[in-house]
ROZA-164925 format. One line per 8 residues: number of its first residue (from 0); for each residue x, y, z of C-alpha. Coordinates in pm, whole numbers, padded with zeros to 5 digits, m for minus. Example, Ala and Ser with C-alpha at 12.3 -4.5 7.8 and 13.67 -1.06 7.14 Angstrom:
REM residues 2
0	01230:m00450:00780 ~ 01367:m00106:00714
REM end
This chain:
REM residues 331
0	m01329:m02407:01078 ~ m01021:m02184:01098 ~ m00863:m02054:00778 ~ m00489:m01993:00740 ~ m00432:m01661:00563 ~ m00145:m01425:00491 ~ m00201:m01103:00679 ~ 00009:m00786:00666
8	00078:m00532:00941 ~ 00243:m00195:00882 ~ 00419:00004:01156 ~ 00622:00321:01179 ~ 00978:00255:01293 ~ 01232:00494:01444 ~ 01585:00377:01361 ~ 01889:00547:01512
16	02165:00696:01297 ~ 02355:00370:01252 ~ 02040:00177:01167 ~ 01934:00442:00914 ~ 02272:00410:00745 ~ 02230:00031:00730 ~ 01885:00064:00573 ~ 02000:00321:00317
24	02299:00105:00220 ~ 02072:m00200:00187 ~ 01831:m00003:m00034 ~ 02128:00085:m00257 ~ 02256:m00274:m00277 ~ 01909:m00407:m00359 ~ 01859:m00139:m00623 ~ 02204:m00212:m00772
32	02136:m00587:m00782 ~ 01796:m00539:m00946 ~ 01939:m00308:m01213 ~ 02234:m00536:m01291 ~ 02004:m00836:m01330 ~ 01770:m00630:m01548 ~ 02056:m00520:m01774 ~ 02168:m00883:m01815
40	01813:m00989:m01902 ~ 01778:m00706:m02153 ~ 02103:m00815:m02322 ~ 01969:m01169:m02348 ~ 01646:m01048:m02507 ~ 01830:m00813:m02745 ~ 02068:m01087:m02863 ~ 01794:m01353:m02856
48	02024:m01583:m02661 ~ 01941:m01790:m02356 ~ 02235:m01783:m02115 ~ 02298:m01904:m01766 ~ 02128:m01632:m01568 ~ 02314:m01380:m01359 ~ 02245:m01422:m00986 ~ 02316:m01219:m00671
56	02575:m01483:m00573 ~ 02766:m01422:m00899 ~ 02741:m01046:m00855 ~ 02906:m01071:m00514 ~ 03224:m01204:m00677 ~ 03259:m00890:m00888 ~ 03116:m00648:m00633 ~ 03237:m00748:m00284
64	03038:m00469:m00113 ~ 02724:m00676:m00172 ~ 02854:m00929:00083 ~ 02799:m00672:00359 ~ 02425:m00657:00312 ~ 02136:m00898:00378 ~ 02161:m01182:00124 ~ 01786:m01250:00150
72	01716:m00893:00043 ~ 01922:m00947:m00272 ~ 01749:m01280:m00341 ~ 01411:m01107:m00311 ~ 01527:m00842:m00558 ~ 01587:m01124:m00808 ~ 01243:m01273:m00738 ~ 01079:m00934:m00783
80	01245:m00895:m01123 ~ 01137:m01245:m01228 ~ 00781:m01161:m01124 ~ 00797:m00834:m01320 ~ 00900:m01020:m01637 ~ 00624:m01279:m01589 ~ 00371:m00999:m01565 ~ 00520:m00836:m01875
88	00517:m01152:m02089 ~ 00161:m01231:m01976 ~ 00062:m00873:m02071 ~ m00038:m00774:m01718 ~ 00221:m00496:m01693 ~ 00471:m00293:m01892 ~ 00839:m00372:m01943 ~ 01039:m00361:m01616
96	01220:m00032:m01552 ~ 01546:00049:m01384 ~ 01523:00153:m01021 ~ 01657:00496:m00926 ~ 01778:00643:m00600 ~ 01578:00957:m00683 ~ 01250:00774:m00609 ~ 01059:00907:m00310
104	01016:00553:m00174 ~ 01294:00298:m00130 ~ 01247:m00051:00015 ~ 01379:m00402:00058 ~ 01226:m00731:00175 ~ 01388:m00994:00395 ~ 01260:m01334:00512 ~ 01222:m01487:00855
112	01446:m01792:00865 ~ 01493:m01973:01194 ~ 01366:m01685:01405 ~ 01572:m01407:01246 ~ 01279:m01161:01259 ~ 01103:m01111:01589 ~ 00976:m00851:01836 ~ 01109:m00777:02183
120	00833:m00567:02340 ~ 00815:m00261:02111 ~ 01145:m00328:01934 ~ 01217:m00528:01618 ~ 01505:m00762:01538 ~ 01602:m00784:01170 ~ 01860:m01002:00988 ~ 02212:m00861:00956
128	02126:m00583:01203 ~ 02269:m00642:01551 ~ 02072:m00375:01738 ~ 01693:m00363:01787 ~ 01483:m00106:01601 ~ 01218:00095:01787 ~ 00864:00036:01655 ~ 00532:00209:01713
136	00351:m00120:01776 ~ m00014:m00010:01767 ~ m00153:m00359:01692 ~ m00085:m00705:01824 ~ 00068:m00953:01580 ~ m00092:m01293:01630 ~ 00049:m01502:01346 ~ 00385:m01646:01243
144	00612:m01388:01081 ~ 00707:m01484:00724 ~ 00885:m01170:00599 ~ 00949:m00802:00667 ~ 00966:m00514:00419 ~ 01154:m00203:00528 ~ 01056:00112:00340 ~ 01155:00476:00366
152	01010:00797:00231 ~ 01277:01047:00127 ~ 01518:00871:00361 ~ 01349:01030:00663 ~ 01027:00840:00739 ~ 01082:00466:00794 ~ 00821:00187:00804 ~ 00811:m00189:00834
160	00547:m00418:00680 ~ 00525:m00755:00853 ~ 00374:m01046:00657 ~ 00232:m01319:00882 ~ 00065:m01655:00843 ~ m00236:m01632:01070 ~ m00535:m01849:01154 ~ m00866:m01664:01121
168	m01194:m01789:01267 ~ m01523:m01734:01074 ~ m01747:m01463:01219 ~ m02089:m01557:01361 ~ m02383:m01553:01117 ~ m02617:m01257:01159 ~ m02893:m01363:00916 ~ m02876:m01026:00738
176	m02785:m00913:00389 ~ m02704:m00575:00234 ~ m02657:m00409:m00105 ~ m02385:m00149:m00166 ~ m02332:00106:m00441 ~ m02053:00355:m00508 ~ m02107:00717:m00405 ~ m01819:00957:m00485
184	m01919:01184:m00196 ~ m01936:00932:00093 ~ m01787:00622:m00080 ~ m02068:00379:00010 ~ m02447:00395:m00013 ~ m02652:00103:00120 ~ m03006:m00008:00191 ~ m02923:m00007:00563
192	m02782:00274:00774 ~ m02404:00274:00807 ~ m02286:00377:01154 ~ m01929:00455:01048 ~ m01872:00799:00898 ~ m01546:00940:00765 ~ m01589:01277:00937 ~ m01216:01324:01003
200	m01127:01281:00636 ~ m01395:01529:00527 ~ m01271:01783:00782 ~ m00916:01737:00658 ~ m01037:01785:00300 ~ m01182:02124:00395 ~ m00854:02224:00560 ~ m00669:02105:00250
208	m00882:02324:00021 ~ m00802:02630:00235 ~ m00432:02541:00248 ~ m00414:02501:m00130 ~ m00589:02836:m00175 ~ m00326:02999:00050 ~ m00052:02827:m00150 ~ m00192:02970:m00475
216	m00204:03320:m00326 ~ 00156:03292:m00202 ~ 00269:03165:m00542 ~ 00117:03471:m00711 ~ 00285:03701:m00458 ~ 00621:03537:m00519 ~ 00574:03569:m00894 ~ 00502:03942:m00862
224	00825:03985:m00664 ~ 01011:03788:m00931 ~ 01153:03539:m00678 ~ 01216:03172:m00754 ~ 00967:02945:m00577 ~ 01254:02737:m00439 ~ 01388:03047:m00264 ~ 01053:03165:m00124
232	01050:03050:00239 ~ 00684:03127:00312 ~ 00575:02950:m00006 ~ 00783:02643:00074 ~ 00649:02639:00431 ~ 00291:02646:00303 ~ 00374:02381:00044 ~ 00492:02155:00328
240	00161:02209:00510 ~ m00032:02110:00198 ~ 00177:01794:00155 ~ 00123:01703:00521 ~ m00254:01742:00484 ~ m00251:01523:00171 ~ m00072:01246:00364 ~ m00313:01281:00657
248	m00615:01268:00427 ~ m00484:00954:00258 ~ m00424:00782:00593 ~ m00773:00875:00715 ~ m00936:00739:00400 ~ m00747:00410:00426 ~ m00844:00377:00792 ~ m01208:00446:00704
256	m01204:00184:00428 ~ m01053:m00071:00669 ~ m01311:00000:00939 ~ m01609:00007:00702 ~ m01515:m00316:00521 ~ m01470:m00504:00849 ~ m01797:m00370:00993 ~ m01994:m00480:00686
264	m01841:m00828:00680 ~ m01900:m00865:01053 ~ m02262:m00742:01040 ~ m02391:m00907:00720 ~ m02378:m01263:00586 ~ m02452:m01186:00218 ~ m02330:m00868:00051 ~ m02436:m00751:m00295
272	m02193:m00496:m00432 ~ m02184:m00276:m00740 ~ m01922:m00355:m01002 ~ m01830:m00035:m01184 ~ m01615:00049:m01482 ~ m01253:00133:m01394 ~ m01261:00421:m01646 ~ m01570:00580:m01491
280	m01519:00957:m01464 ~ m01666:01095:m01140 ~ m01613:01401:m00924 ~ m01629:01388:m00546 ~ m01441:01316:m00226 ~ m01377:00953:m00329 ~ m01236:00824:m00655 ~ m01300:00505:m00847
288	m00961:00391:m00717 ~ m01087:00430:m00359 ~ m01390:00218:m00446 ~ m01175:m00057:m00598 ~ m00957:m00056:m00286 ~ m01273:m00094:m00076 ~ m01398:m00379:m00297 ~ m01064:m00565:m00274
296	m01079:m00548:00105 ~ m01440:m00666:00102 ~ m01341:m00963:m00115 ~ m01062:m01103:00100 ~ m01234:m01025:00430 ~ m01550:m01203:00314 ~ m01337:m01507:00229 ~ m01153:m01491:00561
304	m01462:m01467:00777 ~ m01697:m01704:00594 ~ m01932:m01449:00434 ~ m02072:m01429:00077 ~ m01998:m01150:m00169 ~ m02190:m01112:m00497 ~ m02122:m00858:m00771 ~ m02400:m00677:m00954
312	m02266:m00543:m01287 ~ m02421:m00210:m01382 ~ m02391:00043:m01661 ~ m02454:00416:m01645 ~ m02815:00361:m01758 ~ m02889:00095:m01497 ~ m02882:00305:m01179 ~ m03259:00274:m01146
320	m03225:m00106:m01135 ~ m02986:m00078:m00839 ~ m03224:00161:m00666 ~ m03504:m00091:m00710 ~ m03277:m00372:m00584 ~ m03193:m00172:m00274 ~ m03559:m00101:m00213 ~ m03652:m00469:m00250
328	m03376:m00584:m00017 ~ m03468:m00321:00239 ~ m03832:m00427:00251
REM end
């Protein structure tokens, strides 16, 4: 039986100058709308008065420039703020903060209404934007597009995240089970051999260690010459190399987690997985955060493809019990 799920795809996009300007202006309008609505809500809470809420439509009357941007993007800014306050009042998050244009990442979300978001070969049509945006379409989108989130890093790297409603078929049963535990050096240890190895990420990590060592040496040299780091060209060049390696390493780890989680769900019907403490302090190539990201992917992929996932809660003194469990399952 097919299951309808929400599935996200992320692609790099290459807007031209005019399109970049449109995106940057939309980021600003969304940020402005969010902050104005947040200020109004803070005034209500401070005065303990319930008023008719401020809306993007009302803001457009006082700030006509908002009419030039995507109205759905402004509506989503309001929904995001409402969600932030729900999380705050239910003690799932802190008090909402003002958005700033100094943030590395800027974004906005728009909805697909009556075929306003669609692809033409390797180009993307977006609401309020007349021209098509070039996309590095490395995967086929099979579902119905629900929304698109445009994001930019430092106003130079642009991406689009496409949210689709897609029908997923259960994977065939393999009559096999497996037990998994967290290993900070290779991420996953199991009672069966794992054919997927993150060799590229480990290689990048070695390059990163060398690059950071060079950066430290250059920083000391600059300090001896009594030059500001911002004015040291060689230091800044090496700093850029380090940042590039960090981004590459992060992308490789995410790709590895995606591939490994899908392989395990495809190959095994029942998966026993270690549930560890979020505050666990470990040293290695993979953090506890990486493990939780892996577990989240295992959870929704197991649901999608008709497989079973069981958690085995452990404490620091119960590692031997997991070892015995792995041995029993492997026999």
